[in-house]
Structure formats: C-alpha cells, structure tokens
Biotite code that builds the C-alpha atoms (Angstrom):
import biotite.structure as struc

atoms = struc.array([
    struc.Atom([-38.912, -116.520, -19.366], chain_id="A", res_id=1, res_name="MET", atom_name="CA", element="C"),
    struc.Atom([-42.560, -115.238, -19.767], chain_id="A", res_id=2, res_name="GLU", atom_name="CA", element="C"),
    struc.Atom([-43.259, -117.895, -22.062], chain_id="A", res_id=3, res_name="LEU", atom_name="CA", element="C"),
    struc.Atom([-43.387, -120.796, -19.403], chain_id="A", res_id=4, res_name="VAL", atom_name="CA", element="C"),
    struc.Atom([-46.861, -119.763, -18.029], chain_id="A", res_id=5, res_name="PRO", atom_name="CA", element="C"),
    struc.Atom([-48.385, -119.984, -21.570], chain_id="A", res_id=6, res_name="VAL", atom_name="CA", element="C"),
    struc.Atom([-46.870, -123.301, -22.123], chain_id="A", res_id=7, res_name="VAL", atom_name="CA", element="C"),
    struc.Atom([-48.002, -124.604, -18.743], chain_id="A", res_id=8, res_name="LEU", atom_name="CA", element="C"),
    struc.Atom([-51.515, -123.253, -19.590], chain_id="A", res_id=9, res_name="CYS", atom_name="CA", element="C"),
    struc.Atom([-51.503, -125.020, -22.980], chain_id="A", res_id=10, res_name="LEU", atom_name="CA", element="C"),
    struc.Atom([-50.529, -128.238, -21.313], chain_id="A", res_id=11, res_name="LEU", atom_name="CA", element="C"),
    struc.Atom([-53.200, -128.194, -18.832], chain_id="A", res_id=12, res_name="SER", atom_name="CA", element="C"),
    struc.Atom([-55.720, -127.844, -21.614], chain_id="A", res_id=13, res_name="VAL", atom_name="CA", element="C"),
    struc.Atom([-54.279, -130.831, -23.425], chain_id="A", res_id=14, res_name="LEU", atom_name="CA", element="C"),
    struc.Atom([-54.174, -132.977, -20.219], chain_id="A", res_id=15, res_name="VAL", atom_name="CA", element="C"),
    struc.Atom([-57.909, -132.181, -19.719], chain_id="A", res_id=16, res_name="ALA", atom_name="CA", element="C"),
    struc.Atom([-58.612, -134.323, -22.829], chain_id="A", res_id=17, res_name="LEU", atom_name="CA", element="C"),
    struc.Atom([-56.803, -137.629, -22.199], chain_id="A", res_id=18, res_name="PRO", atom_name="CA", element="C"),
    struc.Atom([-58.611, -139.824, -24.687], chain_id="A", res_id=19, res_name="ASP", atom_name="CA", element="C"),
    struc.Atom([-59.040, -137.368, -27.445], chain_id="A", res_id=20, res_name="ARG", atom_name="CA", element="C"),
    struc.Atom([-55.877, -135.555, -28.049], chain_id="A", res_id=21, res_name="LEU", atom_name="CA", element="C"),
    struc.Atom([-52.162, -136.603, -27.752], chain_id="A", res_id=22, res_name="VAL", atom_name="CA", element="C"),
    struc.Atom([-49.463, -133.819, -28.686], chain_id="A", res_id=23, res_name="VAL", atom_name="CA", element="C"),
    struc.Atom([-45.779, -133.839, -29.310], chain_id="A", res_id=24, res_name="LEU", atom_name="CA", element="C"),
    struc.Atom([-44.322, -130.415, -29.947], chain_id="A", res_id=25, res_name="ALA", atom_name="CA", element="C"),
    struc.Atom([-41.078, -129.092, -31.035], chain_id="A", res_id=26, res_name="ALA", atom_name="CA", element="C"),
    struc.Atom([-40.024, -125.532, -31.552], chain_id="A", res_id=27, res_name="PHE", atom_name="CA", element="C"),
    struc.Atom([-37.501, -124.071, -34.090], chain_id="A", res_id=28, res_name="SER", atom_name="CA", element="C"),
    struc.Atom([-35.441, -121.857, -31.870], chain_id="A", res_id=29, res_name="GLN", atom_name="CA", element="C"),
    struc.Atom([-32.923, -119.090, -32.567], chain_id="A", res_id=30, res_name="SER", atom_name="CA", element="C"),
    struc.Atom([-29.662, -119.393, -30.532], chain_id="A", res_id=31, res_name="LEU", atom_name="CA", element="C"),
    struc.Atom([-28.283, -116.116, -29.173], chain_id="A", res_id=32, res_name="ASP", atom_name="CA", element="C"),
    struc.Atom([-24.978, -115.576, -27.553], chain_id="A", res_id=33, res_name="SER", atom_name="CA", element="C"),
    struc.Atom([-22.801, -112.391, -26.850], chain_id="A", res_id=34, res_name="ASP", atom_name="CA", element="C"),
    struc.Atom([-19.390, -111.780, -25.980], chain_id="A", res_id=35, res_name="PHE", atom_name="CA", element="C"),
    struc.Atom([-17.115, -108.806, -24.695], chain_id="A", res_id=36, res_name="THR", atom_name="CA", element="C"),
    struc.Atom([-13.345, -109.039, -25.037], chain_id="A", res_id=37, res_name="PHE", atom_name="CA", element="C"),
    struc.Atom([-10.192, -106.961, -25.042], chain_id="A", res_id=38, res_name="THR", atom_name="CA", element="C"),
    struc.Atom([-8.319, -106.869, -28.436], chain_id="A", res_id=39, res_name="LEU", atom_name="CA", element="C"),
    struc.Atom([-4.448, -105.647, -27.697], chain_id="A", res_id=40, res_name="PRO", atom_name="CA", element="C"),
    struc.Atom([-2.835, -103.237, -29.901], chain_id="A", res_id=41, res_name="ALA", atom_name="CA", element="C"),
    struc.Atom([-1.154, -104.857, -32.755], chain_id="A", res_id=42, res_name="GLY", atom_name="CA", element="C"),
    struc.Atom([-3.203, -107.957, -32.453], chain_id="A", res_id=43, res_name="ARG", atom_name="CA", element="C"),
    struc.Atom([-5.722, -109.978, -34.547], chain_id="A", res_id=44, res_name="LYS", atom_name="CA", element="C"),
    struc.Atom([-8.277, -112.285, -33.032], chain_id="A", res_id=45, res_name="GLU", atom_name="CA", element="C"),
    struc.Atom([-10.267, -114.960, -35.095], chain_id="A", res_id=46, res_name="CYS", atom_name="CA", element="C"),
    struc.Atom([-13.414, -116.986, -33.901], chain_id="A", res_id=47, res_name="PHE", atom_name="CA", element="C"),
    struc.Atom([-15.067, -119.952, -35.383], chain_id="A", res_id=48, res_name="TYR", atom_name="CA", element="C"),
    struc.Atom([-18.589, -121.016, -35.710], chain_id="A", res_id=49, res_name="GLN", atom_name="CA", element="C"),
    struc.Atom([-19.961, -124.485, -36.968], chain_id="A", res_id=50, res_name="THR", atom_name="CA", element="C"),
    struc.Atom([-23.093, -124.094, -39.113], chain_id="A", res_id=51, res_name="MET", atom_name="CA", element="C"),
    struc.Atom([-25.505, -126.204, -41.035], chain_id="A", res_id=52, res_name="LYS", atom_name="CA", element="C"),
    struc.Atom([-26.708, -126.009, -44.582], chain_id="A", res_id=53, res_name="LYS", atom_name="CA", element="C"),
    struc.Atom([-29.685, -123.696, -45.135], chain_id="A", res_id=54, res_name="ASP", atom_name="CA", element="C"),
    struc.Atom([-29.333, -121.974, -41.700], chain_id="A", res_id=55, res_name="ALA", atom_name="CA", element="C"),
    struc.Atom([-28.404, -118.371, -40.900], chain_id="A", res_id=56, res_name="SER", atom_name="CA", element="C"),
    struc.Atom([-25.807, -116.493, -39.108], chain_id="A", res_id=57, res_name="LEU", atom_name="CA", element="C"),
    struc.Atom([-26.088, -112.965, -37.921], chain_id="A", res_id=58, res_name="GLU", atom_name="CA", element="C"),
    struc.Atom([-23.183, -111.149, -36.175], chain_id="A", res_id=59, res_name="ILE", atom_name="CA", element="C"),
    struc.Atom([-23.458, -107.603, -34.805], chain_id="A", res_id=60, res_name="GLU", atom_name="CA", element="C"),
    struc.Atom([-20.245, -106.044, -33.330], chain_id="A", res_id=61, res_name="TYR", atom_name="CA", element="C"),
    struc.Atom([-19.479, -102.715, -31.638], chain_id="A", res_id=62, res_name="GLN", atom_name="CA", element="C"),
    struc.Atom([-16.104, -101.156, -30.231], chain_id="A", res_id=63, res_name="VAL", atom_name="CA", element="C"),
    struc.Atom([-16.843, -100.137, -26.873], chain_id="A", res_id=64, res_name="LEU", atom_name="CA", element="C"),
    struc.Atom([-13.638, -98.530, -25.714], chain_id="A", res_id=65, res_name="ASP", atom_name="CA", element="C"),
    struc.Atom([-10.155, -97.600, -27.238], chain_id="A", res_id=66, res_name="GLY", atom_name="CA", element="C"),
    struc.Atom([-8.846, -94.735, -29.243], chain_id="A", res_id=67, res_name="ALA", atom_name="CA", element="C"),
    struc.Atom([-10.682, -94.091, -32.423], chain_id="A", res_id=68, res_name="GLY", atom_name="CA", element="C"),
    struc.Atom([-13.441, -96.626, -31.433], chain_id="A", res_id=69, res_name="LEU", atom_name="CA", element="C"),
    struc.Atom([-12.501, -98.477, -34.780], chain_id="A", res_id=70, res_name="ASP", atom_name="CA", element="C"),
    struc.Atom([-11.453, -101.980, -35.722], chain_id="A", res_id=71, res_name="VAL", atom_name="CA", element="C"),
    struc.Atom([-11.198, -104.027, -39.049], chain_id="A", res_id=72, res_name="ASP", atom_name="CA", element="C"),
    struc.Atom([-13.606, -106.982, -39.326], chain_id="A", res_id=73, res_name="PHE", atom_name="CA", element="C"),
    struc.Atom([-14.111, -109.860, -41.770], chain_id="A", res_id=74, res_name="LEU", atom_name="CA", element="C"),
    struc.Atom([-16.262, -113.073, -42.080], chain_id="A", res_id=75, res_name="ILE", atom_name="CA", element="C"),
    struc.Atom([-14.974, -115.966, -44.164], chain_id="A", res_id=76, res_name="ALA", atom_name="CA", element="C"),
    struc.Atom([-16.861, -119.070, -45.318], chain_id="A", res_id=77, res_name="SER", atom_name="CA", element="C"),
    struc.Atom([-15.625, -122.574, -44.745], chain_id="A", res_id=78, res_name="PRO", atom_name="CA", element="C"),
    struc.Atom([-13.897, -122.520, -48.119], chain_id="A", res_id=79, res_name="SER", atom_name="CA", element="C"),
    struc.Atom([-12.007, -119.421, -47.102], chain_id="A", res_id=80, res_name="GLY", atom_name="CA", element="C"),
    struc.Atom([-13.901, -116.999, -49.344], chain_id="A", res_id=81, res_name="GLN", atom_name="CA", element="C"),
    struc.Atom([-14.262, -113.495, -47.627], chain_id="A", res_id=82, res_name="VAL", atom_name="CA", element="C"),
    struc.Atom([-17.806, -112.858, -47.369], chain_id="A", res_id=83, res_name="LEU", atom_name="CA", element="C"),
    struc.Atom([-17.851, -109.475, -45.685], chain_id="A", res_id=84, res_name="PHE", atom_name="CA", element="C"),
    struc.Atom([-14.930, -107.088, -44.631], chain_id="A", res_id=85, res_name="SER", atom_name="CA", element="C"),
    struc.Atom([-15.216, -103.755, -42.725], chain_id="A", res_id=86, res_name="ASP", atom_name="CA", element="C"),
    struc.Atom([-12.150, -101.209, -42.206], chain_id="A", res_id=87, res_name="PHE", atom_name="CA", element="C"),
    struc.Atom([-11.779, -99.013, -39.296], chain_id="A", res_id=88, res_name="ARG", atom_name="CA", element="C"),
    struc.Atom([-15.551, -99.079, -38.346], chain_id="A", res_id=89, res_name="LYS", atom_name="CA", element="C"),
    struc.Atom([-16.961, -98.799, -34.897], chain_id="A", res_id=90, res_name="SER", atom_name="CA", element="C"),
    struc.Atom([-19.844, -101.090, -35.323], chain_id="A", res_id=91, res_name="ASP", atom_name="CA", element="C"),
    struc.Atom([-21.514, -103.359, -38.007], chain_id="A", res_id=92, res_name="GLY", atom_name="CA", element="C"),
    struc.Atom([-24.134, -106.011, -38.680], chain_id="A", res_id=93, res_name="VAL", atom_name="CA", element="C"),
    struc.Atom([-23.859, -108.760, -41.221], chain_id="A", res_id=94, res_name="HIS", atom_name="CA", element="C"),
    struc.Atom([-26.178, -111.844, -42.059], chain_id="A", res_id=95, res_name="THR", atom_name="CA", element="C"),
    struc.Atom([-25.001, -114.912, -43.945], chain_id="A", res_id=96, res_name="VAL", atom_name="CA", element="C"),
    struc.Atom([-27.009, -117.719, -45.288], chain_id="A", res_id=97, res_name="GLU", atom_name="CA", element="C"),
    struc.Atom([-24.766, -120.753, -44.283], chain_id="A", res_id=98, res_name="THR", atom_name="CA", element="C"),
    struc.Atom([-23.687, -124.000, -45.635], chain_id="A", res_id=99, res_name="GLU", atom_name="CA", element="C"),
    struc.Atom([-22.093, -126.908, -43.725], chain_id="A", res_id=100, res_name="ASP", atom_name="CA", element="C"),
    struc.Atom([-18.752, -126.068, -42.310], chain_id="A", res_id=101, res_name="GLY", atom_name="CA", element="C"),
    struc.Atom([-16.924, -123.601, -39.826], chain_id="A", res_id=102, res_name="ASP", atom_name="CA", element="C"),
    struc.Atom([-17.282, -119.961, -40.546], chain_id="A", res_id=103, res_name="TYR", atom_name="CA", element="C"),
    struc.Atom([-14.474, -117.672, -39.179], chain_id="A", res_id=104, res_name="MET", atom_name="CA", element="C"),
    struc.Atom([-14.872, -114.139, -38.249], chain_id="A", res_id=105, res_name="PHE", atom_name="CA", element="C"),
    struc.Atom([-11.935, -111.988, -37.232], chain_id="A", res_id=106, res_name="CYS", atom_name="CA", element="C"),
    struc.Atom([-11.391, -108.602, -35.404], chain_id="A", res_id=107, res_name="PHE", atom_name="CA", element="C"),
    struc.Atom([-8.065, -106.883, -36.625], chain_id="A", res_id=108, res_name="ASP", atom_name="CA", element="C"),
    struc.Atom([-6.375, -104.178, -34.442], chain_id="A", res_id=109, res_name="ASN", atom_name="CA", element="C"),
    struc.Atom([-3.024, -104.480, -36.136], chain_id="A", res_id=110, res_name="THR", atom_name="CA", element="C"),
    struc.Atom([-3.275, -101.013, -37.406], chain_id="A", res_id=111, res_name="PHE", atom_name="CA", element="C"),
    struc.Atom([-3.125, -99.490, -33.818], chain_id="A", res_id=112, res_name="SER", atom_name="CA", element="C"),
    struc.Atom([0.363, -99.784, -32.257], chain_id="A", res_id=113, res_name="ALA", atom_name="CA", element="C"),
    struc.Atom([-0.471, -98.316, -28.638], chain_id="A", res_id=114, res_name="VAL", atom_name="CA", element="C"),
    struc.Atom([-4.217, -98.653, -28.120], chain_id="A", res_id=115, res_name="SER", atom_name="CA", element="C"),
    struc.Atom([-6.156, -101.710, -27.195], chain_id="A", res_id=116, res_name="GLU", atom_name="CA", element="C"),
    struc.Atom([-9.862, -101.987, -28.026], chain_id="A", res_id=117, res_name="LYS", atom_name="CA", element="C"),
    struc.Atom([-12.752, -103.366, -25.910], chain_id="A", res_id=118, res_name="VAL", atom_name="CA", element="C"),
    struc.Atom([-15.193, -105.292, -28.484], chain_id="A", res_id=119, res_name="ILE", atom_name="CA", element="C"),
    struc.Atom([-18.592, -106.549, -27.844], chain_id="A", res_id=120, res_name="PHE", atom_name="CA", element="C"),
    struc.Atom([-20.377, -108.948, -30.494], chain_id="A", res_id=121, res_name="PHE", atom_name="CA", element="C"),
    struc.Atom([-23.554, -110.917, -30.542], chain_id="A", res_id=122, res_name="GLU", atom_name="CA", element="C"),
    struc.Atom([-24.213, -113.991, -32.683], chain_id="A", res_id=123, res_name="LEU", atom_name="CA", element="C"),
    struc.Atom([-27.835, -115.033, -33.731], chain_id="A", res_id=124, res_name="ILE", atom_name="CA", element="C"),
    struc.Atom([-28.074, -118.498, -35.103], chain_id="A", res_id=125, res_name="LEU", atom_name="CA", element="C"),
    struc.Atom([-31.512, -119.533, -36.890], chain_id="A", res_id=126, res_name="ASP", atom_name="CA", element="C"),
    struc.Atom([-32.718, -122.817, -38.291], chain_id="A", res_id=127, res_name="ASN", atom_name="CA", element="C"),
    struc.Atom([-30.101, -124.831, -36.205], chain_id="A", res_id=128, res_name="MET", atom_name="CA", element="C"),
    struc.Atom([-32.406, -127.692, -35.141], chain_id="A", res_id=129, res_name="ASP", atom_name="CA", element="C"),
    struc.Atom([-30.774, -131.053, -34.724], chain_id="A", res_id=130, res_name="PRO", atom_name="CA", element="C"),
    struc.Atom([-30.686, -133.531, -37.901], chain_id="A", res_id=131, res_name="ASP", atom_name="CA", element="C"),
    struc.Atom([-33.921, -135.493, -38.364], chain_id="A", res_id=132, res_name="GLY", atom_name="CA", element="C"),
    struc.Atom([-35.914, -133.178, -36.157], chain_id="A", res_id=133, res_name="GLU", atom_name="CA", element="C"),
    struc.Atom([-38.932, -131.718, -38.122], chain_id="A", res_id=134, res_name="ASP", atom_name="CA", element="C"),
    struc.Atom([-40.744, -128.850, -36.167], chain_id="A", res_id=135, res_name="PRO", atom_name="CA", element="C"),
    struc.Atom([-43.931, -129.965, -37.867], chain_id="A", res_id=136, res_name="GLU", atom_name="CA", element="C"),
    struc.Atom([-43.695, -133.881, -36.836], chain_id="A", res_id=137, res_name="ASP", atom_name="CA", element="C"),
    struc.Atom([-46.052, -133.052, -33.869], chain_id="A", res_id=138, res_name="TRP", atom_name="CA", element="C"),
    struc.Atom([-48.864, -132.765, -36.335], chain_id="A", res_id=139, res_name="LYS", atom_name="CA", element="C"),
    struc.Atom([-48.892, -136.538, -36.957], chain_id="A", res_id=140, res_name="GLU", atom_name="CA", element="C"),
    struc.Atom([-49.725, -137.090, -33.327], chain_id="A", res_id=141, res_name="TYR", atom_name="CA", element="C"),
    struc.Atom([-52.750, -134.950, -33.249], chain_id="A", res_id=142, res_name="VAL", atom_name="CA", element="C"),
    struc.Atom([-56.276, -136.438, -33.199], chain_id="A", res_id=143, res_name="HIS", atom_name="CA", element="C"),
    struc.Atom([-59.550, -135.025, -32.707], chain_id="A", res_id=144, res_name="GLY", atom_name="CA", element="C"),
    struc.Atom([-58.535, -131.172, -32.934], chain_id="A", res_id=145, res_name="THR", atom_name="CA", element="C"),
    struc.Atom([-62.045, -130.476, -34.180], chain_id="A", res_id=146, res_name="ASP", atom_name="CA", element="C"),
    struc.Atom([-63.084, -130.957, -30.557], chain_id="A", res_id=147, res_name="MET", atom_name="CA", element="C"),
    struc.Atom([-61.309, -127.781, -29.575], chain_id="A", res_id=148, res_name="LEU", atom_name="CA", element="C"),
    struc.Atom([-62.600, -124.332, -29.981], chain_id="A", res_id=149, res_name="ASP", atom_name="CA", element="C"),
    struc.Atom([-59.244, -123.118, -31.116], chain_id="A", res_id=150, res_name="MET", atom_name="CA", element="C"),
    struc.Atom([-56.992, -124.935, -33.352], chain_id="A", res_id=151, res_name="LYS", atom_name="CA", element="C"),
    struc.Atom([-53.878, -126.298, -31.866], chain_id="A", res_id=152, res_name="LEU", atom_name="CA", element="C"),
    struc.Atom([-51.903, -125.006, -34.739], chain_id="A", res_id=153, res_name="GLU", atom_name="CA", element="C"),
    struc.Atom([-53.122, -121.525, -34.063], chain_id="A", res_id=154, res_name="ASP", atom_name="CA", element="C"),
    struc.Atom([-51.937, -121.786, -30.526], chain_id="A", res_id=155, res_name="ILE", atom_name="CA", element="C"),
    struc.Atom([-48.485, -122.957, -31.559], chain_id="A", res_id=156, res_name="MET", atom_name="CA", element="C"),
    struc.Atom([-48.169, -120.119, -33.977], chain_id="A", res_id=157, res_name="ASP", atom_name="CA", element="C"),
    struc.Atom([-49.101, -117.593, -31.256], chain_id="A", res_id=158, res_name="THR", atom_name="CA", element="C"),
    struc.Atom([-46.487, -119.199, -28.961], chain_id="A", res_id=159, res_name="ILE", atom_name="CA", element="C"),
    struc.Atom([-43.831, -119.062, -31.474], chain_id="A", res_id=160, res_name="ASN", atom_name="CA", element="C"),
    struc.Atom([-44.701, -115.367, -32.271], chain_id="A", res_id=161, res_name="SER", atom_name="CA", element="C"),
    struc.Atom([-44.475, -114.349, -28.677], chain_id="A", res_id=162, res_name="VAL", atom_name="CA", element="C"),
    struc.Atom([-41.263, -116.437, -28.126], chain_id="A", res_id=163, res_name="LYS", atom_name="CA", element="C"),
    struc.Atom([-39.899, -114.581, -31.278], chain_id="A", res_id=164, res_name="ALA", atom_name="CA", element="C"),
    struc.Atom([-40.827, -111.133, -30.032], chain_id="A", res_id=165, res_name="ARG", atom_name="CA", element="C"),
    struc.Atom([-39.340, -111.805, -26.568], chain_id="A", res_id=166, res_name="LEU", atom_name="CA", element="C"),
    struc.Atom([-36.160, -112.845, -28.335], chain_id="A", res_id=167, res_name="GLY", atom_name="CA", element="C"),
    struc.Atom([-36.034, -109.695, -30.435], chain_id="A", res_id=168, res_name="LYS", atom_name="CA", element="C"),
    struc.Atom([-36.623, -107.595, -27.360], chain_id="A", res_id=169, res_name="SER", atom_name="CA", element="C"),
    struc.Atom([-33.782, -109.317, -25.455], chain_id="A", res_id=170, res_name="LEU", atom_name="CA", element="C"),
    struc.Atom([-31.521, -108.640, -28.534], chain_id="A", res_id=171, res_name="GLN", atom_name="CA", element="C"),
    struc.Atom([-32.410, -105.092, -28.699], chain_id="A", res_id=172, res_name="ILE", atom_name="CA", element="C"),
    struc.Atom([-31.960, -104.576, -24.883], chain_id="A", res_id=173, res_name="GLN", atom_name="CA", element="C"),
    struc.Atom([-28.359, -106.252, -25.201], chain_id="A", res_id=174, res_name="THR", atom_name="CA", element="C"),
    struc.Atom([-27.390, -103.779, -28.144], chain_id="A", res_id=175, res_name="VAL", atom_name="CA", element="C"),
    struc.Atom([-28.686, -100.745, -26.405], chain_id="A", res_id=176, res_name="LEU", atom_name="CA", element="C"),
    struc.Atom([-26.674, -101.965, -23.164], chain_id="A", res_id=177, res_name="ARG", atom_name="CA", element="C"),
    struc.Atom([-23.518, -102.087, -25.468], chain_id="A", res_id=178, res_name="ALA", atom_name="CA", element="C"),
    struc.Atom([-24.173, -98.576, -27.012], chain_id="A", res_id=179, res_name="PHE", atom_name="CA", element="C"),
    struc.Atom([-24.772, -97.313, -23.371], chain_id="A", res_id=180, res_name="GLU", atom_name="CA", element="C"),
    struc.Atom([-21.473, -98.796, -22.387], chain_id="A", res_id=181, res_name="ALA", atom_name="CA", element="C"),
    struc.Atom([-19.573, -97.276, -25.412], chain_id="A", res_id=182, res_name="ARG", atom_name="CA", element="C"),
    struc.Atom([-20.916, -93.862, -24.722], chain_id="A", res_id=183, res_name="ASP", atom_name="CA", element="C"),
    struc.Atom([-19.944, -94.019, -21.067], chain_id="A", res_id=184, res_name="ARG", atom_name="CA", element="C"),
    struc.Atom([-16.452, -94.854, -21.882], chain_id="A", res_id=185, res_name="ASN", atom_name="CA", element="C"),
    struc.Atom([-16.414, -92.158, -24.490], chain_id="A", res_id=186, res_name="LEU", atom_name="CA", element="C"),
    struc.Atom([-17.667, -89.637, -22.012], chain_id="A", res_id=187, res_name="GLN", atom_name="CA", element="C"),
    struc.Atom([-15.162, -90.823, -19.253], chain_id="A", res_id=188, res_name="GLU", atom_name="CA", element="C"),
    struc.Atom([-12.272, -90.415, -21.646], chain_id="A", res_id=189, res_name="SER", atom_name="CA", element="C"),
    struc.Atom([-13.663, -86.901, -22.558], chain_id="A", res_id=190, res_name="ASN", atom_name="CA", element="C"),
    struc.Atom([-13.975, -86.199, -18.952], chain_id="A", res_id=191, res_name="PHE", atom_name="CA", element="C"),
    struc.Atom([-10.289, -87.159, -18.345], chain_id="A", res_id=192, res_name="ASP", atom_name="CA", element="C"),
    struc.Atom([-9.090, -85.032, -21.277], chain_id="A", res_id=193, res_name="ARG", atom_name="CA", element="C"),
    struc.Atom([-10.855, -81.929, -20.006], chain_id="A", res_id=194, res_name="VAL", atom_name="CA", element="C"),
    struc.Atom([-9.325, -82.327, -16.492], chain_id="A", res_id=195, res_name="ASN", atom_name="CA", element="C"),
    struc.Atom([-6.006, -82.685, -17.945], chain_id="A", res_id=196, res_name="MET", atom_name="CA", element="C"),
    struc.Atom([-6.208, -79.729, -20.237], chain_id="A", res_id=197, res_name="TRP", atom_name="CA", element="C"),
    struc.Atom([-7.618, -77.744, -17.265], chain_id="A", res_id=198, res_name="SER", atom_name="CA", element="C"),
    struc.Atom([-4.733, -78.733, -15.005], chain_id="A", res_id=199, res_name="LEU", atom_name="CA", element="C"),
    struc.Atom([-2.284, -77.800, -17.723], chain_id="A", res_id=200, res_name="THR", atom_name="CA", element="C"),
    struc.Atom([-3.840, -74.287, -18.089], chain_id="A", res_id=201, res_name="ASN", atom_name="CA", element="C"),
    struc.Atom([-3.855, -73.808, -14.387], chain_id="A", res_id=202, res_name="LEU", atom_name="CA", element="C"),
    struc.Atom([-0.118, -74.672, -14.050], chain_id="A", res_id=203, res_name="PHE", atom_name="CA", element="C"),
    struc.Atom([0.544, -72.243, -16.925], chain_id="A", res_id=204, res_name="VAL", atom_name="CA", element="C"),
    struc.Atom([-1.450, -69.472, -15.377], chain_id="A", res_id=205, res_name="MET", atom_name="CA", element="C"),
    struc.Atom([0.439, -69.870, -12.048], chain_id="A", res_id=206, res_name="VAL", atom_name="CA", element="C"),
    struc.Atom([3.862, -70.052, -13.616], chain_id="A", res_id=207, res_name="LEU", atom_name="CA", element="C"),
    struc.Atom([3.173, -66.865, -15.693], chain_id="A", res_id=208, res_name="VAL", atom_name="CA", element="C"),
    struc.Atom([1.823, -65.103, -12.728], chain_id="A", res_id=209, res_name="SER", atom_name="CA", element="C"),
    struc.Atom([4.846, -65.892, -10.769], chain_id="A", res_id=210, res_name="ALA", atom_name="CA", element="C"),
    struc.Atom([7.184, -64.642, -13.485], chain_id="A", res_id=211, res_name="ILE", atom_name="CA", element="C"),
    struc.Atom([5.149, -61.484, -13.699], chain_id="A", res_id=212, res_name="GLN", atom_name="CA", element="C"),
    struc.Atom([5.359, -60.906, -10.010], chain_id="A", res_id=213, res_name="VAL", atom_name="CA", element="C"),
    struc.Atom([9.167, -61.477, -10.088], chain_id="A", res_id=214, res_name="TYR", atom_name="CA", element="C"),
    struc.Atom([9.560, -59.089, -13.118], chain_id="A", res_id=215, res_name="LEU", atom_name="CA", element="C"),
    struc.Atom([7.488, -56.291, -11.411], chain_id="A", res_id=216, res_name="VAL", atom_name="CA", element="C"),
    struc.Atom([9.374, -56.616, -8.119], chain_id="A", res_id=217, res_name="ARG", atom_name="CA", element="C"),
    struc.Atom([12.744, -56.633, -9.968], chain_id="A", res_id=218, res_name="SER", atom_name="CA", element="C"),
    struc.Atom([12.075, -53.207, -11.285], chain_id="A", res_id=219, res_name="LEU", atom_name="CA", element="C"),
    struc.Atom([11.766, -51.686, -8.092], chain_id="A", res_id=220, res_name="PHE", atom_name="CA", element="C"),
    struc.Atom([14.787, -53.160, -6.475], chain_id="A", res_id=221, res_name="ASP", atom_name="CA", element="C"),
    struc.Atom([17.556, -50.789, -5.993], chain_id="A", res_id=222, res_name="ASP", atom_name="CA", element="C"),
    struc.Atom([20.747, -52.756, -6.801], chain_id="A", res_id=223, res_name="LYS", atom_name="CA", element="C"),
    struc.Atom([22.997, -49.673, -6.697], chain_id="A", res_id=224, res_name="ARG", atom_name="CA", element="C"),
    struc.Atom([25.822, -49.865, -4.151], chain_id="A", res_id=225, res_name="LYS", atom_name="CA", element="C"),
    struc.Atom([25.839, -46.940, -1.713], chain_id="A", res_id=226, res_name="THR", atom_name="CA", element="C"),
    struc.Atom([29.308, -45.413, -0.686], chain_id="A", res_id=227, res_name="ARG", atom_name="CA", element="C"),
    struc.Atom([30.066, -44.105, 2.662], chain_id="A", res_id=228, res_name="THR", atom_name="CA", element="C"),
])
C-alpha cells in the first residue's frame, strides 16, 4: 500500500512534461496467497495450481494444531512426477521452476486415526505475467529521457525494489503470525494437560487422605460387645 504515493509522485512528474515524454509502464508482480484449513483424521487433501512455463512456484506450510504437529506432504508435476515429499514434518518450504500445466500438492493425515490437524500454507507465484505482455515494452514509448535529471529506468528499478521488499516483509509477517498461532495452540494444549494432571493428583490425595482417616478411626473403635 505504501507504493501508491511513490507512483502518484512519479506520474505527476511525467505529466509535467506533456510534449516531451510519454510512458507506458508494466510491472512483473509476485502473486501471494495464504490459506488455513482443517485436515480431518485419516484424510488426505490435495490442491491444484495452474502454472506457466519458466515461472516459479514456492509453497511454505506449517501445522498449527493437532497431536504431534506433523503431516505428510508432496508436490507433483503436471505429468504426475513427485517433485518433493515430506513425511511427518511440522513445516517445510519448497520452490519449483515450473512448466505449463497444473501442479498438485497434497497434505496427508491418513497415519492419524483420531487427531485432526490445522494447517497453514502460503503460495508465492513469480513470473506469472499474462501472455504477450513484456515488462520492458514501456521503453519503446519513452522519448526525451535525457531531459530528466534522473533516468526513468532508475526510477522504475527503485519502485520495483521497494515493492519487492514490501512484499517480502508482508510474507515474513504472515509466516511469523503462523508460528505464533502454532506456539499459542501448543501452550494451550500443555496448559490443559497440566490442569488435568493437577486435578488427578488432587483427587488421589483427597481419596488417600479419606482412606487414612477411616483406617485410623477404625483402630480406636471398640467393637467388643459388653455383657450385663
């Protein structure tokens, strides 16, 4: 969002030179998306992502909640070849240089009979510009750039650099939130276990105390019958 003022400032500079400079700019963007879902016990869930040739697919996943905090994971190419596979892991990051077709990635919880898992994953797609759109086409429409103190290409490089850094910051914040959610779920689970164990110990202590009191009192009871 912070990129908008920079772009508006750049456009205002360009408009100030109506007869000397005409610009058509296009940016190569990374497409980011993240999802959180519940994977039931004994189930396997698969997702598909359509990719282009010479693009890049990066997927990062984490198990946020569930016994063991682990899951099986795999990525398969459009031809069905398994590219990466993880077994009983709590998190992972994989990057694939893609070709045309649908890539499949699956989360497998069939090894667990009773525990469901809460899973977070993020997809980062690079070089997914529409066909026929060249990010450098805008250079054909630039005239008279020598009239500017700063080259337009340098401005575009700076904007792209700022945008990439902002996108990376957003990605890191998303991953940190996922780690925080997993740690919080783990702490709450441990808190419940400690409370249950404490209540069990308290019940046993009360029961043992009651038995001891009963046994001590029974020692002093006179059960002999008196005759008159």
